[in-house]
C-alpha positions in Angstrom: 39.3 -117.4 -80.2 37.0 -120.0 -78.6 38.4 -123.2 -77.2 36.6 -125.2 -80.0 38.4 -123.2 -82.7 41.8 -123.5 -80.9 41.3 -127.3 -80.6 40.2 -127.6 -84.2 43.3 -125.8 -85.6 45.7 -127.6 -83.3 44.1 -131.0 -84.3 44.3 -130.0 -88.0 47.9 -129.1 -87.5 48.8 -132.5 -86.1 46.8 -134.1 -88.9 48.7 -132.0 -91.5 52.1 -133.0 -90.0 51.0 -136.7 -90.1 50.1 -136.5 -93.8 53.3 -134.6 -94.6 55.3 -137.5 -93.0 53.3 -139.9 -95.1 54.1 -138.1 -98.3 57.9 -138.1 -97.4 57.8 -141.8 -96.3 56.0 -143.0 -99.4 58.5 -141.2 -101.6 61.5 -142.7 -99.7 60.0 -146.2 -99.9 59.2 -145.9 -103.6 62.8 -144.8 -104.4 64.2 -147.4 -102.0 62.4 -150.2 -103.9 63.9 -149.0 -107.2 67.4 -149.0 -105.6 66.8 -152.5 -104.2 66.8 -153.8 -107.8 70.4 -152.6 -108.1 71.7 -153.6 -104.7 70.2 -154.3 -101.3 73.1 -152.5 -99.6 72.4 -149.5 -101.7 68.8 -149.6 -100.6 69.8 -149.7 -96.9 72.4 -146.9 -97.3 69.6 -144.8 -98.9 67.3 -145.4 -96.0 70.0 -144.4 -93.5 70.8 -141.2 -95.4 67.1 -140.4 -95.8 66.6 -140.9 -92.0 69.4 -138.5 -91.2 68.1 -135.9 -93.7 64.6 -136.3 -92.2 65.9 -135.5 -88.8 67.9 -132.5 -90.0 65.4 -131.0 -92.5 62.1 -132.0 -90.8 62.3 -133.0 -87.2 64.8 -130.4 -86.1 62.9 -127.3 -87.5 59.6 -128.6 -86.2 61.0 -129.2 -82.7 62.8 -125.8 -82.7 59.6 -124.0 -83.6 57.4 -125.9 -81.1 59.7 -125.3 -78.2 60.4 -121.6 -78.9 58.7 -119.2 -76.5 55.3 -117.8 -77.6 54.5 -114.1 -77.8 51.5 -112.2 -79.0 51.9 -108.8 -80.7 48.5 -107.9 -79.3 50.2 -107.4 -75.9 52.3 -104.5 -77.3 49.0 -102.6 -77.9 47.7 -103.3 -74.4 47.2 -100.7 -71.6 49.6 -100.0 -68.8 48.2 -102.6 -66.4 48.5 -105.4 -69.0 52.0 -104.1 -70.0 53.2 -104.7 -66.5 51.7 -108.2 -66.5 53.5 -109.0 -69.7 56.8 -107.5 -68.5 58.5 -110.9 -68.1 57.6 -111.9 -71.7 58.8 -108.5 -73.0 62.2 -109.1 -71.3 62.5 -112.6 -72.7 61.8 -111.4 -76.3 64.1 -108.4 -75.9 67.0 -110.6 -74.7 66.5 -112.9 -77.7 66.6 -109.9 -80.1 69.8 -108.6 -78.5 71.6 -111.7 -79.8 70.6 -111.0 -83.4 73.1 -109.4 -85.8 70.5 -107.6 -87.9 69.2 -105.5 -85.0 70.8 -102.0 -85.2 73.2 -101.0 -82.4 71.1 -98.0 -81.4 68.1 -100.3 -81.2 70.0 -102.7 -79.0 71.1 -99.9 -76.7 67.5 -98.7 -76.4 66.3 -102.2 -75.5 69.1 -102.7 -72.9 68.4 -99.3 -71.2 64.6 -100.1 -71.0 64.9 -103.7 -69.6 63.9 -102.4 -66.2 61.0 -100.3 -67.4 58.0 -102.3 -68.8 56.3 -99.4 -70.5 59.4 -98.1 -72.2 60.4 -101.6 -73.1 57.0 -102.2 -74.7 57.4 -99.0 -76.7 60.9 -99.8 -77.9 59.9 -103.4 -78.9 57.1 -102.0 -80.9 59.5 -99.6 -82.8 62.0 -102.4 -83.5 59.2 -104.7 -84.9 57.9 -101.9 -87.2 61.3 -100.5 -88.4 63.7 -103.4 -88.5 62.2 -106.9 -87.9 59.5 -106.7 -90.6 62.1 -105.7 -93.3 64.4 -108.6 -92.2 61.6 -111.1 -92.3 60.6 -110.0 -95.8 64.2 -110.7 -96.9 64.0 -114.2 -95.5 60.6 -114.8 -97.2 61.9 -113.6 -100.6 65.1 -115.6 -100.3 63.2 -118.9 -99.6 60.6 -118.2 -102.4 63.6 -117.8 -104.8 65.0 -121.1 -103.6 61.6 -122.9 -104.2 61.4 -121.3 -107.7 64.8 -122.4 -108.7 64.4 -125.9 -107.2 61.0 -126.8 -108.5 61.7 -125.1 -111.9 64.7 -127.4 -112.4 63.1 -130.5 -111.0 60.7 -132.4 -113.4 59.3 -134.7 -110.7 56.1 -133.8 -108.9 56.9 -135.9 -105.8 60.4 -134.3 -105.5 58.8 -130.9 -105.9 56.4 -131.7 -103.0 59.3 -132.7 -100.7 61.3 -129.6 -101.7 58.2 -127.4 -100.9 57.8 -129.1 -97.5 61.4 -128.8 -96.5 61.9 -125.2 -97.7 58.7 -124.0 -96.2 59.6 -125.6 -92.9 63.0 -124.0 -93.0 61.3 -120.7 -93.8 59.0 -120.9 -90.8 62.0 -121.9 -88.6 64.1 -119.0 -89.7 61.3 -116.5 -89.2 60.8 -117.8 -85.7 64.5 -117.7 -85.0 64.8 -114.1 -86.3 62.0 -113.0 -84.0 63.0 -115.1 -81.0 59.5 -116.4 -80.5 56.8 -118.5 -82.2 53.1 -117.9 -83.1 50.4 -119.6 -81.0 49.7 -123.3 -81.4 46.4 -122.7 -83.4 48.4 -120.4 -85.7 51.0 -123.1 -86.1 48.2 -125.5 -87.0 47.0 -123.2 -89.8 50.6 -122.9 -91.0 51.0 -126.7 -91.1 47.8 -127.0 -93.1 49.1 -124.3 -95.5 52.4 -126.2 -95.9 50.5 -129.5 -96.6 48.3 -127.8 -99.3 51.3 -126.2 -100.9 53.0 -129.6 -101.1 49.9 -131.2 -102.7 49.6 -128.4 -105.2 53.4 -128.6 -106.0 52.9 -132.3 -106.9 49.9 -131.5 -109.1 51.8 -128.7 -110.9 54.1 -131.3 -112.7 51.8 -131.4 -115.7 51.0 -127.7 -115.8 51.2 -126.1 -119.2 52.0 -122.5 -120.0 48.8 -122.2 -122.1 46.7 -123.1 -119.1 48.0 -120.2 -117.1 47.7 -117.7 -120.0 45.0 -119.1 -122.4 44.7 -115.9 -124.4 48.4 -115.1 -124.6 50.1 -114.6 -127.9 53.1 -116.5 -126.4 51.2 -119.8 -126.5 52.3 -120.6 -130.0 56.0 -120.2 -129.0 55.3 -122.2 -125.9 54.2 -125.2 -127.9 57.7 -125.5 -129.5 59.2 -128.7 -127.8 62.3 -127.1 -126.2 60.4 -123.9 -125.2 57.5 -126.0 -124.0 59.7 -127.7 -121.4 61.2 -124.4 -120.3 57.8 -122.6 -120.0 56.3 -125.6 -118.2 59.2 -125.6 -115.7 58.9 -121.8 -115.2 55.1 -122.2 -114.6 55.7 -124.8 -111.9 58.5 -122.8 -110.2 56.3 -119.6 -110.3 53.3 -121.3 -108.8 55.3 -122.9 -106.0 57.2 -119.6 -105.3 53.8 -117.7 -105.0 52.6 -120.3 -102.5 55.8 -120.0 -100.5 55.4 -116.2 -100.4 51.9 -116.7 -99.0 53.0 -119.1 -96.3 55.8 -116.8 -95.3 53.7 -113.7 -95.2 51.0 -115.4 -93.1 53.7 -116.7 -90.7 55.2 -113.2 -90.5 51.8 -111.6 -89.8 51.2 -114.0 -87.0 54.6 -113.0 -85.5 54.8 -109.2 -86.0 51.3 -107.9 -86.6 48.5 -107.0 -84.3 45.8 -109.4 -85.6 43.3 -109.0 -82.8 39.8 -108.5 -84.2 40.9 -109.2 -87.9 38.9 -112.1 -89.5 40.9 -115.1 -90.7 39.6 -114.6 -94.2 40.9 -111.1 -94.3 44.3 -112.2 -93.0 44.5 -114.7 -95.9 43.4 -112.1 -98.5 46.0 -109.6 -97.3 48.7 -112.3 -97.4 47.8 -113.2 -101.0 47.6 -109.6 -102.1 51.1 -108.9 -100.6 52.4 -112.1 -102.1 51.3 -110.9 -105.6 53.2 -107.6 -105.1 56.4 -109.4 -104.1 56.0 -112.1 -106.8 57.5 -110.1 -109.7 60.6 -109.3 -107.6 61.1 -112.9 -106.7 60.8 -114.1 -110.3 63.0 -111.3 -111.7 65.8 -111.9 -109.1 65.6 -115.7 -109.6 66.0 -115.4 -113.3 68.9 -113.0 -113.0 70.7 -115.5 -110.7 70.4 -118.4 -113.1 73.5 -117.6 -115.2 75.6 -117.1 -112.0 74.4 -120.5 -110.6 75.2 -122.3 -113.9 78.6 -120.6 -113.9 79.2 -121.8 -110.3 78.3 -125.3 -111.2 80.8 -125.4 -114.1 83.4 -123.8 -111.9 83.0 -126.5 -109.3 83.2 -129.2 -112.0 86.4 -127.9 -113.6 
């Protein structure tokens, strides 16, 4: 990648983070003004709580990702000479993976035994990425997509949906980075930041989405216009759209982390991510709907 492209994506990433902060800030100030009509102390308390949540849900994940060590999967496909040059990086990644619970014991033993051999360590890392890490990252992606589906399907406020999409996507990226023990390059993080921003903007615009707009020829449209069912189908449409975007963000992040993307055009990476998101989408929706009765049951159990 040329220096111009790297600089462009890093700049775009900073701009995306800036606009994300503006979205959150405007939402907090808007709600704070409403609370001021009730009590000025309630407004100040709300700002304090919002500030703490901003640090926990936004600043902390961003800082953790930025200051994680970087690693390129391309190096695992390099020749013997480059493998020896990358030996220090291999050891650092391997030691991070040895602390993870989801790595199998036999894989940990293989990594520990190969810490003194750069070529063997490179081979063992490649096997761990292919067999175990990709599966674990997919579980994380699906789990967060389900969270976004449930959250934005229940919420009937576009601005709250946007904030939920931002915080859950950031948490998703942070957990993917934590699971791997390293982060993508800064240009890749810039692209991911832009994807999170666009997902938040789309989430806010999905508030008025109608079921008939998604499936204009569907025979279900007549039922979907019944007032009660109209609300339900509209909520499901919003949740589904946001879950699909979350899957796409997660898959792009995972690909930057565990795939050899050298020589693959950016447009193809995006197409592959969307195609895979579509294959995982029915699983996310099916599992989320199955969990609804249990979550309702848990709510009533906590109340009574």
